[in-house]
C-alpha positions in Angstrom: 0.0 0.0 0.0 2.8 2.6 0.8 4.3 1.9 -2.6 1.0 2.4 -4.3 0.5 5.7 -2.5 4.0 6.9 -3.4 3.5 6.0 -7.1 0.2 7.9 -7.0 1.8 10.9 -5.5 4.5 10.9 -8.1 1.9 10.6 -10.9 0.0 13.6 -9.5 3.2 15.6 -9.2 4.1 14.8 -12.8 0.6 15.9 -14.0 0.8 19.1 -12.0 4.3 19.9 -13.5 3.0 19.1 -17.0 0.0 21.3 -16.5 2.1 24.2 -15.2 4.5 23.9 -18.1 1.5 24.0 -20.6 0.2 27.2 -19.0 3.6 28.9 -19.0 3.6 28.5 -22.8 0.3 30.4 -23.2 0.5 34.2 -23.5 -1.7 36.4 -21.3 -3.4 37.8 -24.5 -4.4 34.3 -25.5 -5.8 33.6 -22.0 -7.9 36.7 -22.2 -9.2 35.7 -25.6 -10.2 32.4 -24.2 -12.1 34.0 -21.4 -13.9 36.4 -23.7 -15.2 33.5 -25.7 -17.3 32.6 -22.7 -18.4 36.2 -22.0 -16.0 36.6 -19.0 -14.7 40.1 -18.6 -10.9 40.6 -18.2 -10.8 44.4 -18.0 -9.7 44.3 -14.4 -7.5 41.2 -14.5 -3.8 41.9 -15.1 -1.9 39.0 -13.6 -1.4 35.8 -15.7 -2.1 33.6 -12.7 -5.4 35.3 -12.2 -6.4 34.7 -15.8 -5.5 31.0 -15.4 -7.5 30.7 -12.2 -10.5 32.3 -13.9 -10.3 29.9 -16.8 -10.0 26.8 -14.6 -12.8 27.8 -12.1 -15.3 29.7 -14.3 -15.0 27.6 -17.5 -13.1 24.3 -17.0 -9.6 23.0 -16.2 -9.2 22.1 -19.9 -9.7 25.7 -20.9 -6.3 26.6 -19.6 -4.6 23.7 -21.3 -3.3 22.9 -24.8 -6.6 22.2 -26.5 -8.9 24.7 -28.2 -11.8 25.3 -25.8 -15.0 26.7 -27.2 -18.4 27.4 -25.7 -21.3 25.1 -26.3 -24.9 26.3 -26.4 -28.2 24.5 -25.5 -31.1 23.8 -27.8 -34.4 22.2 -27.2 -36.0 19.4 -29.1 -39.1 20.0 -31.2 -41.0 16.8 -32.3 -38.3 14.5 -31.0 -34.9 14.3 -29.3 -31.9 14.6 -31.5 -30.5 11.3 -32.6 -33.2 9.1 -31.0 -36.3 11.0 -32.0 -37.6 11.0 -28.4 -40.4 13.6 -27.7 -39.0 15.1 -24.5 -39.4 18.9 -24.8 -37.8 19.5 -21.4 -34.4 18.1 -22.5 -31.6 20.1 -24.1 -28.9 19.3 -26.6 -25.4 20.8 -27.0 -24.1 22.6 -30.0 -21.3 24.9 -31.2 -21.0 27.5 -33.8 -18.7 28.0 -36.8 -17.2 31.4 -37.7 -18.4 31.0 -41.3 -21.9 29.8 -40.5 -23.4 32.9 -38.9 -26.7 32.2 -37.2 -26.6 28.4 -37.4 -26.1 26.2 -34.3 -24.5 22.8 -34.9 -25.6 20.2 -32.4 -23.1 17.4 -31.4 -24.5 14.1 -32.5 -22.2 11.1 -32.1 -25.0 8.8 -33.5 -25.1 10.5 -37.0 -22.8 9.0 -39.6 -22.8 12.3 -41.6 -23.3 15.9 -40.6 -26.7 17.3 -41.4 -28.1 20.7 -42.1 -31.7 21.9 -41.9 -33.3 23.2 -45.1 -33.8 26.7 -43.6 -30.1 26.8 -42.5 -29.0 25.6 -46.0 -30.9 28.5 -47.6 -29.5 31.0 -45.1 -25.9 29.9 -45.9 -26.5 29.7 -49.7 -25.2 26.2 -49.4 -23.9 24.9 -52.8 -25.1 21.5 -53.8 -22.3 19.0 -54.7 -24.5 17.0 -57.0 -24.2 14.0 -54.7 -27.3 12.3 -53.3 -26.4 11.0 -49.9 -27.8 9.0 -47.0 -27.8 9.8 -43.3 -27.7 7.0 -40.7 -28.6 7.9 -37.1 -29.9 6.2 -34.0 -33.5 7.0 -35.1 -33.4 6.3 -38.8 -31.4 5.3 -41.9 -32.6 7.3 -44.9 -31.3 8.3 -48.3 -32.1 10.5 -51.2 -31.0 13.8 -49.6 -28.8 16.3 -51.3 -25.3 17.0 -50.1 -24.0 20.6 -49.9 -20.5 22.0 -49.6 -19.9 24.7 -47.1 -16.2 24.9 -47.8 -13.6 25.1 -45.0 -15.0 26.0 -41.5 -13.5 27.2 -38.3 -14.7 27.7 -34.7 -13.3 30.6 -32.8 -10.3 30.6 -35.1 -9.6 26.9 -35.1 -9.4 25.5 -38.6 -11.7 22.5 -38.9 -11.4 21.6 -42.6 -14.2 21.2 -45.2 -17.8 20.5 -44.2 -20.2 18.7 -46.5 -23.5 18.1 -44.7 -26.6 16.4 -45.9 -29.7 18.6 -46.1 -32.8 17.2 -44.3 -35.5 18.4 -41.8 -34.4 18.3 -38.2 -36.7 18.0 -35.1 -35.3 21.1 -33.3 -37.1 24.4 -32.8 -39.7 25.1 -35.4 -39.8 24.4 -39.2 -37.5 27.4 -39.8 -34.8 26.2 -37.3 -31.3 27.3 -38.2 -29.6 24.2 -37.0 -27.3 21.4 -38.1 -25.9 18.2 -36.7 -22.2 17.5 -36.4 -21.8 13.8 -37.1 -19.0 11.3 -37.0 -17.6 12.6 -40.3 -16.7 15.8 -38.4 -16.2 14.6 -34.8 -13.6 12.0 -36.0 -11.2 14.8 -36.9 -10.6 15.7 -33.2 -10.4 14.2 -29.8 -13.1 16.1 -27.9 -13.4 16.8 -24.2 -17.0 17.7 -23.5 -18.2 19.5 -20.3 -21.9 18.9 -20.4 -23.8 21.1 -17.9 -26.5 23.7 -17.7 -24.1 26.6 -17.0 -21.0 27.3 -19.1 -20.9 24.1 -21.1 -17.9 23.7 -23.3 -15.9 21.5 -25.7 -12.1 21.3 -25.9 -10.9 20.1 -29.3 -7.6 18.3 -29.5 -5.7 17.0 -32.5 -5.7 13.3 -33.2 -3.3 11.5 -30.9 -3.7 13.9 -28.0 -4.9 11.0 -25.7 -1.9 8.8 -26.4 0.4 11.8 -25.7 -1.4 12.4 -22.4 -2.6 15.9 -23.5 -6.0 14.7 -22.2 -6.2 13.6 -18.6 -8.4 10.7 -18.0 -8.4 10.4 -14.2 -11.7 9.2 -12.6 -12.9 8.2 -16.1 -13.9 4.8 -17.5 -13.0 3.7 -21.1 -15.7 2.3 -23.3 -14.4 0.1 -26.1 -16.4 0.7 -29.2 -16.9 -1.0 -32.5 -18.4 0.3 -35.7 -21.8 -0.9 -36.9 -22.2 -1.5 -40.7 -23.6 2.1 -41.0 -20.4 3.5 -39.3 -22.0 4.4 -36.0 -20.1 3.7 -32.7 -21.5 1.0 -30.5 -20.3 -0.5 -27.1 -21.4 -3.4 -24.9 -23.4 -2.6 -21.8 -24.1 -4.8 -18.9 -27.8 -4.6 -17.8 -29.8 -5.6 -14.8 -28.9 -6.2 -11.2 -25.5 -7.9 -10.8 -24.9 -7.1 -14.5 -26.9 -10.2 -15.4 -27.2 -9.5 -19.2 -25.6 -7.6 -22.0 -26.8 -5.4 -24.8 -25.2 -3.7 -27.8 -25.6 0.1 -27.5 -25.1 3.0 -29.9 -23.1 5.9 -28.4 -25.6 8.8 -28.8 -24.7 12.3 -27.5 -27.5 13.6 -29.7 -30.2 11.8 -27.6 -31.4 13.1 -24.2 -32.6 9.6 -23.1 -31.5 6.0 -23.3 -33.7 3.6 -25.2 -33.7 -0.2 -25.0 -35.3 -2.9 -27.1 -37.6 -5.4 -25.5 -34.8 -8.0 -25.9 -32.5 -5.7 -23.9 -35.2 -5.3 -21.2 -35.4 -9.1 -21.1 -31.6 -9.3 -20.6 -32.1 -7.0 -17.7 -34.6 -9.3 -16.1 -37.9 -7.7 -17.3 -40.7 -9.6 -19.0 -43.2 -8.0 -21.4 -46.0 -8.1 -18.8 -43.7 -7.0 -16.0 -45.5 -4.4 -13.8 -42.3 -2.4 -13.6 -42.7 -1.6 -17.3 -45.1 1.3 -17.3 -46.6 3.0 -20.3 -45.5 6.6 -20.9 -46.5 9.5 -23.0 -43.2 9.5 -24.7 -43.3 8.8 -28.5 -40.3 7.8 -30.6 -40.2 8.3 -34.3 -39.6 5.0 -36.1 -37.4 4.6 -39.2 -40.2 5.4 -41.5 -41.6 8.2 -39.4 -44.4 6.2 -37.6 -44.9 7.1 -33.9 -43.9 4.3 -31.5 -45.3 4.6 -27.9 -42.7 3.6 -25.3 -42.8 2.0 -21.9 -40.3 2.9 -19.2 -38.5 1.0 -16.4 -35.6 1.6 -14.0 -32.4 0.0 -15.4 -29.1 -0.8 -13.8 -26.4 -0.3 -16.3 -22.7 -1.0 -16.1 -20.5 0.8 -18.7 -16.9 -0.2 -19.4 -14.9 -3.3 -20.0 -13.2 -3.8 -16.6 -14.2 -6.8 -14.5 -13.8 -4.8 -11.3 -16.4 -2.3 -10.2 -13.7 0.4 -9.9 -13.2 0.0 -13.7 -16.9 0.4 -14.5 -19.3 3.3 -14.5 -22.5 2.3 -12.7 -25.8 3.9 -13.7 -29.4 3.5 -12.4 -31.8 5.5 -14.6 -35.3 5.3 -16.2 -34.9 3.8 -19.7 -37.5 4.0 -22.5 -38.3 0.5 -23.9 -39.4 0.1 -27.5 -38.6 -2.1 -30.4 -37.4 0.5 -32.8 -37.3 -0.7 -36.5 -34.0 1.2 -36.8 -32.3 -1.4 -34.6 -32.5 -3.9 -37.4 -31.7 -1.3 -40.0 -28.5 -0.6 -38.2 -27.5 -4.2 -38.1 -28.3 -4.6 -34.4 -30.1 -7.8 -33.6 -31.2 -9.1 -30.2 -30.6 -6.9 -27.1 -30.0 -3.4 -28.5 -29.9 0.1 -27.0 -29.4 3.8 -27.7 -27.1 5.1 -25.0 -28.1 8.7 -24.5 -26.8 11.7 -22.5 -28.6 10.6 -19.4 -26.3 7.5 -19.2 -23.1 9.0 -20.8 -23.3 12.3 -18.8 -25.6 11.6 -15.9 -24.9 14.9 -14.1 -25.5 17.1 -17.1 -28.6 18.7 -15.6 -26.8 19.5 -12.3 -23.1 19.9 -11.7 -22.2 18.7 -15.1 -20.4 15.7 -16.6 -17.3 15.2 -18.6 -17.2 13.0 -21.7 -14.1 12.4 -23.8 -14.9 11.3 -27.4 -12.1 10.1 -29.7 -14.3 8.9 -32.5 -11.3 8.5 -34.9 -10.0 5.8 -32.5 -13.4 4.3 -31.7 -12.9 5.3 -28.1 -15.1 7.0 -25.5 -14.5 7.8 -21.8 -17.2 8.6 -19.3 -17.1 9.6 -15.6 -17.3 6.9 -13.0 -20.2 8.6 -11.3 
């Protein structure tokens, strides 16, 4: 035990030294610019140490590091939750803005294979059609026949992000004239993203590929989720369900869904039968792959995220889960026990103190907080 404590103390010291070195390389003008992105005044702050403290306490520890930290904004669902099509108007979804796309909010959707733009937003941006008819696969539907447009190279608060070619299709956010888009895996795979999902001052820190292996991203108190790619290109992980982790289900990683959805087979794996009194009918409606409404039931689920055999290497969740046999599960190549793993499971404290999620889609890796 003493040796373990000493090793831990040395690790903490190394991390502190590395963090201090990173901050020393950032000029005060850059620190002020980062603070102003989040609407924090620096007019009466002159010392570099004060600027660093402001960033770490008012925004996030990552904001004072080597990544490119940008503010996120909240948007509400209209006729369904992003990614899973769940009608929960009280829930919110997280988006960022591009310097070249004035007036358009881009929601982060890790369960969309391609980035998507609403028709109203495409008209506003005078988006140029590429001549390609594309498809869009998400955790709520797999559809084709939509036109692809070219927005050219985009950037967010000065960070060059490369070309963006979204598919134009209606989105269930705001009203019919909503100026929104979805950032799918085609975009998210370009960065390793630290997300601070919370009601106040949400933010995303974008790192170049390889940042995790170089330890630019600290993963203390986080659990890794090993992911595979479904035939449509979406990220999925294995989740243990039920008390004592009695069963397993394949789950899509969906930061564009407010809630977690399970098939009846996944509910059975968790120990629930179709006539189980714990499965109660709800007012929630989920849009099926062809647009038909599917009424859901709901039950409390015990979920265990992560591959480690020991509880300390797993993230334990207990939350209400919507149960419905979505046609899209089969369309995505998911057979048997299937789930959509939403924000309520990936970032369970988003409505309160906030949760941290690290997404390295290009490496098929995700990290979530232990609690």
